[in-house]
N, C-alpha and C positions, 0 to 999 in steps of 0.2 A: 607631553607626547600622548597618543592614544595607545592603550594596551595592545601589544602585538605588533606594533610598527617597529621598524628598525631604528635604533638609536641614531644611526648616521643620517636618517632622513628627518630627524626631530629638530625643532627650532630650540636653540640654546637659550640660556637666560638673557643674553644681551640682544636677542631678537634676530641674530644673524644665522644663516643657514650654512651648512657645511658645503665646501666647494669641491675641488677635485679630490681631495683626501677625505678623511672621515674621522670622527671621534668614536672611540670605543671604550667599553668599561675595562678598567685595569684588571679587576677581578671578575672574569667572566662567569664565575659561579653565582654572582649576585643575580637575584630574581627581580626582574622589573614587573611588579604587579601593582594593583590598585592599592593594596595594603601598605606597600612601601612608598606611596606617593608622598612627595615632600622631603623625603630623606636625601642626604647628600651622598653622592656617588663619585668615586674616583675615576676620572677619564683621562685618556691620553689621545693625542692626534697622530694619525697614521697618514703619511704622505704616499700617494699612488702616482707612479710614473706612467708614461704613455704605453708601455708594455704590461702595465698591470702589477708590476712589482711594488710591494709595500715596504715602507721604511718607517719605523717608529720614531717619532721626533721627541725632543725635550719638552714639548708643550703638553703640560699636564696640569691638572687642577682637580678641585672637588667642587661639584655643583649640585644644588638640589634639583631633582627632577620630579615634576608633576606628571603623574600618570592618570589619565582619565579612562573611565570604562569604555569598551567598545559597544556600540549600539547594535542590537540584533533584531531581525524581523522574523516572526514566526510564520511558517507556511503549513497549513493543516492538510492532512491526508486522511484517507479512509472515511470520507463522508458520504459515500454512495452505498446503496443497498443494505441500509441498516434496518433491522426488524426488531419489533417489540419482544422483550424477553431475552434479547441477547445482552452481553456485556458490552454496551455501547462504549463505555469509558475506554476499555481495553482496545477496541478497534480503531479509535481515532488517535492519531499521533501528530506531532508537530515537529517538523525539522526547523532548525535555527539557521537562517541564512546570515552570512557574515561572521560566523564562528570560526576560530582556528581549529584545524583538524586535530591538533594534539590535545586539545582541552576537552575534558568530559563535562559537559554542560547540557542539560535538558530543560524543557519548559514545564512549568507547573500549570496544569490546565484547570479551567473552571468552566462548568456547564451551567447554562441559564435557561430559563423559559422564554419562549417568544412572546413579545408584547407588541402585536400589530406591525411585525416586520422589524423589530428592534430587540436587543437584549433586555430581558426583564429581571425578575428575581432569580437569584442564584439557587441552584438545586442543592439540596442536602446531600451530604456524603452517602452513597448507597441507595439513593432515591431511584426507583424504578423509572424507566423511560416507557411511557405509554405512547401509542401512535399519536404523532403530532410533529410540530416544528420546534426546533431548539437552537440554541447558539452554543458555540464553544469559543473560548478565548484564553490567552496566556495571561495569568496574573502574577507571574514571578518566575525565577530561575532556580534550578536545583543543581547541586553538584559542587565539588571542591573548587571549581574554577568560576563559579557563579558570580563571585564578587568582582570579577574583572569585566563583567558585562552588564549592560542594561538594556531594556526592551524599548525599541524605537516606537512600537505600537503593539497593542494586544492582539492584533490580527484577527479580531472577531469575525467568525464565519457562521452562517446558518446551515442547518442540515435537517433532513426529514427522516423520521422513524415511521416505517410502515407496519401495518398489522402482519402477523406471520403469514396469513393466507395471501396477501398481495404480492408476496415475493416469489410466488410459484414454487418450484422444486429446488430453489437454490440453497435450502438449508443443509448444512453439513454437520450437525451435531455440535455446534459451537455455543452451547448454552452457558458455558463458563461456570458451571456448578451453582446456578442460581435457581434450581428447581424446574427449570424448563427444558431440561435434557430429555425427559420422558416425552414431551409433546414433539420435540425435534426428531427423536428417534422414531416415534410413531409415524411422522410425516416421511421419514426416510424409508420405513417399512412399506408404508402405502406406496411410495414412489417405486420401490422394488416390485411390489405386487402389480403395479400398473405396467411395468416393464415386462413382467412374466406374462401377464394377460395379453400384452400386444404381441409378444413372441408366440403365444399359444394360437392367437387368431391367424398369425402369418403362417404357422405350421398347419393349422386346420385348412387354411386356404389352399396351401400346396397339396395336402392330402385329397381335398375335393377335386382338385385339377387332375391329380393322378387317377382318381376314381373315374372321372368323365373320360379321360384318355383310354382307360382300360375297358370301360363300357363300349366306346366307339370301336375299339379293336375287336371286341367280342362280337359286336353287331356286324362288323365286316366279315368275320369268319363265318357267321351264321348265314350271312347273304351268300357267301361264296358256296357254302355247303348246299344251300337251298338251290342255287342256280345250277350246281352240278346235277342234283337230283332231277331237276326239271329237264335238263338236256338228255339225261339217261332215259326218262320217261318218253320224251318225244321220239328218241331213237327207237325204243321198243314199239311204239305206235306206228312208226314209219315202217318197221319190219312187218307188222301184222298187215298193214295196207298192201304191201308188195306181195304178200302170199295171196 
């Protein structure tokens, strides 16, 4: 049987499969894992009627059970928006498709240089990622349950690392303690400075507009005063003419 499958669905030693009832382990505390493959297990047959009621029969025995590891397929995530100087290794993760949810098992990753569109030489541990194209693949499994699984494929996937300047203002101080935090923080400060500058220009524009509006209002008042003075002068002139 394959690790994680129900014993009732497994093929038994004589090649026959379980019918309406099912076999089960007499001692349910037994762990069916790859390490125990080939060991003899005590089993009993349970009859199941049409209503789903189970009845343990006298059909018992001890049979060796071969347990094969379950095949996993890695699926890589976090391959977008990577920048030189970041902890690229920490940003890339691999989920293992086909794994049992109750098992703690992770992929052991390997990073390699690009060789004309294919994985090339493996990168040394701690080797920095300069701008360019790389590959990541799963070379093994880690965890207490790793022995119960095998990789169906290494899932090799390519990814691109850009220079810090090419990524715009997406930097968020995730240098990972590799000496690049100062550069990232500087970029953040510059970003904030640019935002402040933009806000200043906006405020200046609003102030200029208010000044223009105030000037127009003052001009209107001046025009009204001048017009009133002219009307008064004309009235006095008219009085002189009538005399």
